[in-house]
mmCIF file of the N, C-alpha and C atoms, coordinates in Angstrom:
data_MODEL
# 
_entry.id   MODEL 
# 
loop_
_atom_site.group_PDB 
_atom_site.id 
_atom_site.type_symbol 
_atom_site.label_atom_id 
_atom_site.label_alt_id 
_atom_site.label_comp_id 
_atom_site.label_asym_id 
_atom_site.label_entity_id 
_atom_site.label_seq_id 
_atom_site.pdbx_PDB_ins_code 
_atom_site.Cartn_x 
_atom_site.Cartn_y 
_atom_site.Cartn_z 
_atom_site.occupancy 
_atom_site.B_iso_or_equiv 
_atom_site.pdbx_formal_charge 
_atom_site.auth_seq_id 
_atom_site.auth_comp_id 
_atom_site.auth_asym_id 
_atom_site.auth_atom_id 
_atom_site.pdbx_PDB_model_num 
ATOM 1   N N  . UNK A 1 1  ? -127.307 77.419  -61.863 1.00 0.00 ? 1  UNK A N  1 
ATOM 2   C CA . UNK A 1 1  ? -128.323 78.423  -62.113 1.00 0.00 ? 1  UNK A CA 1 
ATOM 3   C C  . UNK A 1 1  ? -129.114 78.718  -60.844 1.00 0.00 ? 1  UNK A C  1 
ATOM 4   N N  . UNK A 1 2  ? -129.462 77.698  -60.132 1.00 0.00 ? 2  UNK A N  1 
ATOM 5   C CA . UNK A 1 2  ? -130.260 77.844  -58.924 1.00 0.00 ? 2  UNK A CA 1 
ATOM 6   C C  . UNK A 1 2  ? -129.506 78.624  -57.843 1.00 0.00 ? 2  UNK A C  1 
ATOM 7   N N  . UNK A 1 3  ? -128.179 78.424  -57.796 1.00 0.00 ? 3  UNK A N  1 
ATOM 8   C CA . UNK A 1 3  ? -127.391 79.111  -56.780 1.00 0.00 ? 3  UNK A CA 1 
ATOM 9   C C  . UNK A 1 3  ? -127.409 80.627  -56.985 1.00 0.00 ? 3  UNK A C  1 
ATOM 10  N N  . UNK A 1 4  ? -127.422 81.078  -58.227 1.00 0.00 ? 4  UNK A N  1 
ATOM 11  C CA . UNK A 1 4  ? -127.470 82.512  -58.503 1.00 0.00 ? 4  UNK A CA 1 
ATOM 12  C C  . UNK A 1 4  ? -128.768 83.122  -57.987 1.00 0.00 ? 4  UNK A C  1 
ATOM 13  N N  . UNK A 1 5  ? -129.851 82.394  -58.151 1.00 0.00 ? 5  UNK A N  1 
ATOM 14  C CA . UNK A 1 5  ? -131.145 82.892  -57.686 1.00 0.00 ? 5  UNK A CA 1 
ATOM 15  C C  . UNK A 1 5  ? -131.163 82.979  -56.164 1.00 0.00 ? 5  UNK A C  1 
ATOM 16  N N  . UNK A 1 6  ? -130.639 81.963  -55.495 1.00 0.00 ? 6  UNK A N  1 
ATOM 17  C CA . UNK A 1 6  ? -130.613 81.989  -54.029 1.00 0.00 ? 6  UNK A CA 1 
ATOM 18  C C  . UNK A 1 6  ? -129.683 83.089  -53.516 1.00 0.00 ? 6  UNK A C  1 
ATOM 19  N N  . UNK A 1 7  ? -128.565 83.321  -54.196 1.00 0.00 ? 7  UNK A N  1 
ATOM 20  C CA . UNK A 1 7  ? -127.645 84.378  -53.792 1.00 0.00 ? 7  UNK A CA 1 
ATOM 21  C C  . UNK A 1 7  ? -128.310 85.746  -53.958 1.00 0.00 ? 7  UNK A C  1 
ATOM 22  N N  . UNK A 1 8  ? -129.040 85.916  -55.051 1.00 0.00 ? 8  UNK A N  1 
ATOM 23  C CA . UNK A 1 8  ? -129.732 87.181  -55.285 1.00 0.00 ? 8  UNK A CA 1 
ATOM 24  C C  . UNK A 1 8  ? -130.816 87.411  -54.237 1.00 0.00 ? 8  UNK A C  1 
ATOM 25  N N  . UNK A 1 9  ? -131.543 86.348  -53.888 1.00 0.00 ? 9  UNK A N  1 
ATOM 26  C CA . UNK A 1 9  ? -132.584 86.475  -52.859 1.00 0.00 ? 9  UNK A CA 1 
ATOM 27  C C  . UNK A 1 9  ? -131.974 86.793  -51.507 1.00 0.00 ? 9  UNK A C  1 
ATOM 28  N N  . UNK A 1 10 ? -130.823 86.193  -51.205 1.00 0.00 ? 10 UNK A N  1 
ATOM 29  C CA . UNK A 1 10 ? -130.150 86.451  -49.939 1.00 0.00 ? 10 UNK A CA 1 
ATOM 30  C C  . UNK A 1 10 ? -129.717 87.909  -49.851 1.00 0.00 ? 10 UNK A C  1 
ATOM 31  N N  . UNK A 1 11 ? -129.147 88.449  -50.924 1.00 0.00 ? 11 UNK A N  1 
ATOM 32  C CA . UNK A 1 11 ? -128.700 89.834  -50.935 1.00 0.00 ? 11 UNK A CA 1 
ATOM 33  C C  . UNK A 1 11 ? -129.884 90.791  -50.842 1.00 0.00 ? 11 UNK A C  1 
ATOM 34  N N  . UNK A 1 12 ? -130.965 90.466  -51.530 1.00 0.00 ? 12 UNK A N  1 
ATOM 35  C CA . UNK A 1 12 ? -132.153 91.321  -51.474 1.00 0.00 ? 12 UNK A CA 1 
ATOM 36  C C  . UNK A 1 12 ? -132.753 91.316  -50.068 1.00 0.00 ? 12 UNK A C  1 
ATOM 37  N N  . UNK A 1 13 ? -132.791 90.172  -49.435 1.00 0.00 ? 13 UNK A N  1 
ATOM 38  C CA . UNK A 1 13 ? -133.310 90.080  -48.073 1.00 0.00 ? 13 UNK A CA 1 
ATOM 39  C C  . UNK A 1 13 ? -132.464 90.863  -47.090 1.00 0.00 ? 13 UNK A C  1 
ATOM 40  N N  . UNK A 1 14 ? -131.150 90.760  -47.222 1.00 0.00 ? 14 UNK A N  1 
ATOM 41  C CA . UNK A 1 14 ? -130.252 91.501  -46.334 1.00 0.00 ? 14 UNK A CA 1 
ATOM 42  C C  . UNK A 1 14 ? -130.411 93.004  -46.546 1.00 0.00 ? 14 UNK A C  1 
ATOM 43  N N  . UNK A 1 15 ? -130.531 93.421  -47.799 1.00 0.00 ? 15 UNK A N  1 
ATOM 44  C CA . UNK A 1 15 ? -130.714 94.840  -48.085 1.00 0.00 ? 15 UNK A CA 1 
ATOM 45  C C  . UNK A 1 15 ? -132.027 95.348  -47.503 1.00 0.00 ? 15 UNK A C  1 
ATOM 46  N N  . UNK A 1 16 ? -133.082 94.555  -47.600 1.00 0.00 ? 16 UNK A N  1 
ATOM 47  C CA . UNK A 1 16 ? -134.376 94.955  -47.045 1.00 0.00 ? 16 UNK A CA 1 
ATOM 48  C C  . UNK A 1 16 ? -134.314 95.097  -45.531 1.00 0.00 ? 16 UNK A C  1 
ATOM 49  N N  . UNK A 1 17 ? -133.609 94.216  -44.867 1.00 0.00 ? 17 UNK A N  1 
ATOM 50  C CA . UNK A 1 17 ? -133.474 94.308  -43.415 1.00 0.00 ? 17 UNK A CA 1 
ATOM 51  C C  . UNK A 1 17 ? -132.713 95.569  -43.036 1.00 0.00 ? 17 UNK A C  1 
ATOM 52  N N  . UNK A 1 18 ? -131.627 95.863  -43.746 1.00 0.00 ? 18 UNK A N  1 
ATOM 53  C CA . UNK A 1 18 ? -130.829 97.064  -43.459 1.00 0.00 ? 18 UNK A CA 1 
ATOM 54  C C  . UNK A 1 18 ? -131.659 98.317  -43.693 1.00 0.00 ? 18 UNK A C  1 
ATOM 55  N N  . UNK A 1 19 ? -132.384 98.376  -44.803 1.00 0.00 ? 19 UNK A N  1 
ATOM 56  C CA . UNK A 1 19 ? -133.220 99.539  -45.101 1.00 0.00 ? 19 UNK A CA 1 
ATOM 57  C C  . UNK A 1 19 ? -134.309 99.694  -44.046 1.00 0.00 ? 19 UNK A C  1 
ATOM 58  N N  . UNK A 1 20 ? -134.884 98.607  -43.586 1.00 0.00 ? 20 UNK A N  1 
ATOM 59  C CA . UNK A 1 20 ? -135.907 98.662  -42.543 1.00 0.00 ? 20 UNK A CA 1 
ATOM 60  C C  . UNK A 1 20 ? -135.359 99.205  -41.238 1.00 0.00 ? 20 UNK A C  1 
ATOM 61  N N  . UNK A 1 21 ? -134.186 98.765  -40.851 1.00 0.00 ? 21 UNK A N  1 
ATOM 62  C CA . UNK A 1 21 ? -133.576 99.241  -39.614 1.00 0.00 ? 21 UNK A CA 1 
ATOM 63  C C  . UNK A 1 21 ? -133.275 100.732 -39.708 1.00 0.00 ? 21 UNK A C  1 
ATOM 64  N N  . UNK A 1 22 ? -132.742 101.162 -40.848 1.00 0.00 ? 22 UNK A N  1 
ATOM 65  C CA . UNK A 1 22 ? -132.436 102.584 -41.041 1.00 0.00 ? 22 UNK A CA 1 
ATOM 66  C C  . UNK A 1 22 ? -133.719 103.415 -40.984 1.00 0.00 ? 22 UNK A C  1 
ATOM 67  N N  . UNK A 1 23 ? -134.798 102.913 -41.586 1.00 0.00 ? 23 UNK A N  1 
ATOM 68  C CA . UNK A 1 23 ? -136.066 103.642 -41.578 1.00 0.00 ? 23 UNK A CA 1 
ATOM 69  C C  . UNK A 1 23 ? -136.618 103.764 -40.158 1.00 0.00 ? 23 UNK A C  1 
ATOM 70  N N  . UNK A 1 24 ? -136.540 102.714 -39.372 1.00 0.00 ? 24 UNK A N  1 
ATOM 71  C CA . UNK A 1 24 ? -137.031 102.753 -37.997 1.00 0.00 ? 24 UNK A CA 1 
ATOM 72  C C  . UNK A 1 24 ? -136.209 103.737 -37.166 1.00 0.00 ? 24 UNK A C  1 
ATOM 73  N N  . UNK A 1 25 ? -134.886 103.679 -37.306 1.00 0.00 ? 25 UNK A N  1 
ATOM 74  C CA . UNK A 1 25 ? -134.035 104.593 -36.545 1.00 0.00 ? 25 UNK A CA 1 
ATOM 75  C C  . UNK A 1 25 ? -134.284 106.045 -36.941 1.00 0.00 ? 25 UNK A C  1 
ATOM 76  N N  . UNK A 1 26 ? -134.481 106.286 -38.225 1.00 0.00 ? 26 UNK A N  1 
ATOM 77  C CA . UNK A 1 26 ? -134.776 107.645 -38.677 1.00 0.00 ? 26 UNK A CA 1 
ATOM 78  C C  . UNK A 1 26 ? -136.093 108.137 -38.088 1.00 0.00 ? 26 UNK A C  1 
ATOM 79  N N  . UNK A 1 27 ? -137.086 107.281 -38.045 1.00 0.00 ? 27 UNK A N  1 
ATOM 80  C CA . UNK A 1 27 ? -138.375 107.648 -37.460 1.00 0.00 ? 27 UNK A CA 1 
ATOM 81  C C  . UNK A 1 27 ? -138.270 107.964 -35.987 1.00 0.00 ? 27 UNK A C  1 
ATOM 82  N N  . UNK A 1 28 ? -137.493 107.177 -35.269 1.00 0.00 ? 28 UNK A N  1 
ATOM 83  C CA . UNK A 1 28 ? -137.324 107.412 -33.827 1.00 0.00 ? 28 UNK A CA 1 
ATOM 84  C C  . UNK A 1 28 ? -136.618 108.741 -33.590 1.00 0.00 ? 28 UNK A C  1 
ATOM 85  N N  . UNK A 1 29 ? -135.560 109.006 -34.351 1.00 0.00 ? 29 UNK A N  1 
ATOM 86  C CA . UNK A 1 29 ? -134.818 110.264 -34.188 1.00 0.00 ? 29 UNK A CA 1 
ATOM 87  C C  . UNK A 1 29 ? -135.710 111.453 -34.511 1.00 0.00 ? 29 UNK A C  1 
ATOM 88  N N  . UNK A 1 30 ? -136.473 111.368 -35.595 1.00 0.00 ? 30 UNK A N  1 
ATOM 89  C CA . UNK A 1 30 ? -137.373 112.472 -35.954 1.00 0.00 ? 30 UNK A CA 1 
ATOM 90  C C  . UNK A 1 30 ? -138.429 112.690 -34.866 1.00 0.00 ? 30 UNK A C  1 
ATOM 91  N N  . UNK A 1 31 ? -138.966 111.632 -34.308 1.00 0.00 ? 31 UNK A N  1 
ATOM 92  C CA . UNK A 1 31 ? -139.946 111.754 -33.241 1.00 0.00 ? 31 UNK A CA 1 
ATOM 93  C C  . UNK A 1 31 ? -139.373 112.420 -32.008 1.00 0.00 ? 31 UNK A C  1 
ATOM 94  N N  . UNK A 1 32 ? -138.178 112.040 -31.632 1.00 0.00 ? 32 UNK A N  1 
ATOM 95  C CA . UNK A 1 32 ? -137.534 112.641 -30.463 1.00 0.00 ? 32 UNK A CA 1 
ATOM 96  C C  . UNK A 1 32 ? -137.296 114.132 -30.695 1.00 0.00 ? 32 UNK A C  1 
ATOM 97  N N  . UNK A 1 33 ? -136.816 114.479 -31.900 1.00 0.00 ? 33 UNK A N  1 
ATOM 98  C CA . UNK A 1 33 ? -136.579 115.892 -32.200 1.00 0.00 ? 33 UNK A CA 1 
ATOM 99  C C  . UNK A 1 33 ? -137.879 116.690 -32.165 1.00 0.00 ? 33 UNK A C  1 
ATOM 100 N N  . UNK A 1 34 ? -138.958 116.133 -32.692 1.00 0.00 ? 34 UNK A N  1 
ATOM 101 C CA . UNK A 1 34 ? -140.242 116.829 -32.664 1.00 0.00 ? 34 UNK A CA 1 
ATOM 102 C C  . UNK A 1 34 ? -140.726 117.050 -31.239 1.00 0.00 ? 34 UNK A C  1 
ATOM 103 N N  . UNK A 1 35 ? -140.577 116.068 -30.378 1.00 0.00 ? 35 UNK A N  1 
ATOM 104 C CA . UNK A 1 35 ? -141.009 116.194 -28.988 1.00 0.00 ? 35 UNK A CA 1 
ATOM 105 C C  . UNK A 1 35 ? -140.178 117.255 -28.261 1.00 0.00 ? 35 UNK A C  1 
ATOM 106 N N  . UNK A 1 36 ? -138.866 117.236 -28.472 1.00 0.00 ? 36 UNK A N  1 
ATOM 107 C CA . UNK A 1 36 ? -137.989 118.202 -27.803 1.00 0.00 ? 36 UNK A CA 1 
ATOM 108 C C  . UNK A 1 36 ? -138.317 119.622 -28.241 1.00 0.00 ? 36 UNK A C  1 
ATOM 109 N N  . UNK A 1 37 ? -138.448 119.828 -29.547 1.00 0.00 ? 37 UNK A N  1 
ATOM 110 C CA . UNK A 1 37 ? -138.720 121.182 -30.028 1.00 0.00 ? 37 UNK A CA 1 
ATOM 111 C C  . UNK A 1 37 ? -140.134 121.634 -29.666 1.00 0.00 ? 37 UNK A C  1 
ATOM 112 N N  . UNK A 1 38 ? -141.076 120.733 -29.632 1.00 0.00 ? 38 UNK A N  1 
ATOM 113 C CA . UNK A 1 38 ? -142.419 121.086 -29.187 1.00 0.00 ? 38 UNK A CA 1 
ATOM 114 C C  . UNK A 1 38 ? -142.434 121.499 -27.727 1.00 0.00 ? 38 UNK A C  1 
ATOM 115 N N  . UNK A 1 39 ? -141.659 120.803 -26.908 1.00 0.00 ? 39 UNK A N  1 
ATOM 116 C CA . UNK A 1 39 ? -141.554 121.175 -25.500 1.00 0.00 ? 39 UNK A CA 1 
ATOM 117 C C  . UNK A 1 39 ? -140.933 122.545 -25.316 1.00 0.00 ? 39 UNK A C  1 
ATOM 118 N N  . UNK A 1 40 ? -139.934 122.847 -26.136 1.00 0.00 ? 40 UNK A N  1 
ATOM 119 C CA . UNK A 1 40 ? -139.319 124.181 -26.057 1.00 0.00 ? 40 UNK A CA 1 
ATOM 120 C C  . UNK A 1 40 ? -140.319 125.264 -26.455 1.00 0.00 ? 40 UNK A C  1 
ATOM 121 N N  . UNK A 1 41 ? -141.119 125.001 -27.471 1.00 0.00 ? 41 UNK A N  1 
ATOM 122 C CA . UNK A 1 41 ? -142.129 125.973 -27.879 1.00 0.00 ? 41 UNK A CA 1 
ATOM 123 C C  . UNK A 1 41 ? -143.149 126.201 -26.769 1.00 0.00 ? 41 UNK A C  1 
ATOM 124 N N  . UNK A 1 42 ? -143.599 125.128 -26.137 1.00 0.00 ? 42 UNK A N  1 
ATOM 125 C CA . UNK A 1 42 ? -144.569 125.271 -25.052 1.00 0.00 ? 42 UNK A CA 1 
ATOM 126 C C  . UNK A 1 42 ? -143.957 126.011 -23.866 1.00 0.00 ? 42 UNK A C  1 
ATOM 127 N N  . UNK A 1 43 ? -142.698 125.749 -23.589 1.00 0.00 ? 43 UNK A N  1 
ATOM 128 C CA . UNK A 1 43 ? -142.018 126.410 -22.473 1.00 0.00 ? 43 UNK A CA 1 
ATOM 129 C C  . UNK A 1 43 ? -141.906 127.906 -22.698 1.00 0.00 ? 43 UNK A C  1 
ATOM 130 N N  . UNK A 1 44 ? -141.648 128.299 -23.930 1.00 0.00 ? 44 UNK A N  1 
ATOM 131 C CA . UNK A 1 44 ? -141.431 129.720 -24.229 1.00 0.00 ? 44 UNK A CA 1 
ATOM 132 C C  . UNK A 1 44 ? -142.647 130.427 -24.843 1.00 0.00 ? 44 UNK A C  1 
ATOM 133 N N  . UNK A 1 45 ? -143.820 129.821 -24.767 1.00 0.00 ? 45 UNK A N  1 
ATOM 134 C CA . UNK A 1 45 ? -144.971 130.424 -25.427 1.00 0.00 ? 45 UNK A CA 1 
ATOM 135 C C  . UNK A 1 45 ? -145.424 131.708 -24.734 1.00 0.00 ? 45 UNK A C  1 
ATOM 136 N N  . UNK A 1 46 ? -145.108 131.883 -23.461 1.00 0.00 ? 46 UNK A N  1 
ATOM 137 C CA . UNK A 1 46 ? -145.497 133.121 -22.790 1.00 0.00 ? 46 UNK A CA 1 
ATOM 138 C C  . UNK A 1 46 ? -144.685 134.320 -23.293 1.00 0.00 ? 46 UNK A C  1 
ATOM 139 N N  . UNK A 1 47 ? -143.541 134.067 -23.911 1.00 0.00 ? 47 UNK A N  1 
ATOM 140 C CA . UNK A 1 47 ? -142.706 135.148 -24.434 1.00 0.00 ? 47 UNK A CA 1 
ATOM 141 C C  . UNK A 1 47 ? -143.171 135.650 -25.796 1.00 0.00 ? 47 UNK A C  1 
ATOM 142 N N  . UNK A 1 48 ? -144.121 134.958 -26.418 1.00 0.00 ? 48 UNK A N  1 
ATOM 143 C CA . UNK A 1 48 ? -144.579 135.336 -27.751 1.00 0.00 ? 48 UNK A CA 1 
ATOM 144 C C  . UNK A 1 48 ? -145.514 136.530 -27.693 1.00 0.00 ? 48 UNK A C  1 
ATOM 145 N N  . UNK A 1 49 ? -145.304 137.464 -28.593 1.00 0.00 ? 49 UNK A N  1 
ATOM 146 C CA . UNK A 1 49 ? -146.227 138.575 -28.755 1.00 0.00 ? 49 UNK A CA 1 
ATOM 147 C C  . UNK A 1 49 ? -146.558 138.697 -30.235 1.00 0.00 ? 49 UNK A C  1 
ATOM 148 N N  . UNK A 1 50 ? -147.806 139.027 -30.518 1.00 0.00 ? 50 UNK A N  1 
ATOM 149 C CA . UNK A 1 50 ? -148.232 139.142 -31.915 1.00 0.00 ? 50 UNK A CA 1 
ATOM 150 C C  . UNK A 1 50 ? -148.555 140.565 -32.240 1.00 0.00 ? 50 UNK A C  1 
# 
């Protein structure tokens, strides 16, 4: 009985680590994309007319 509980905890811990890594990588990619597109907007802001 005890082994099932430890196996379940091990799987839950591994899943949490994987989800955490994916979340961090997603955040980094989104940040890089925001910086790149913001730089493009600033570069081309003189071309804007309203």
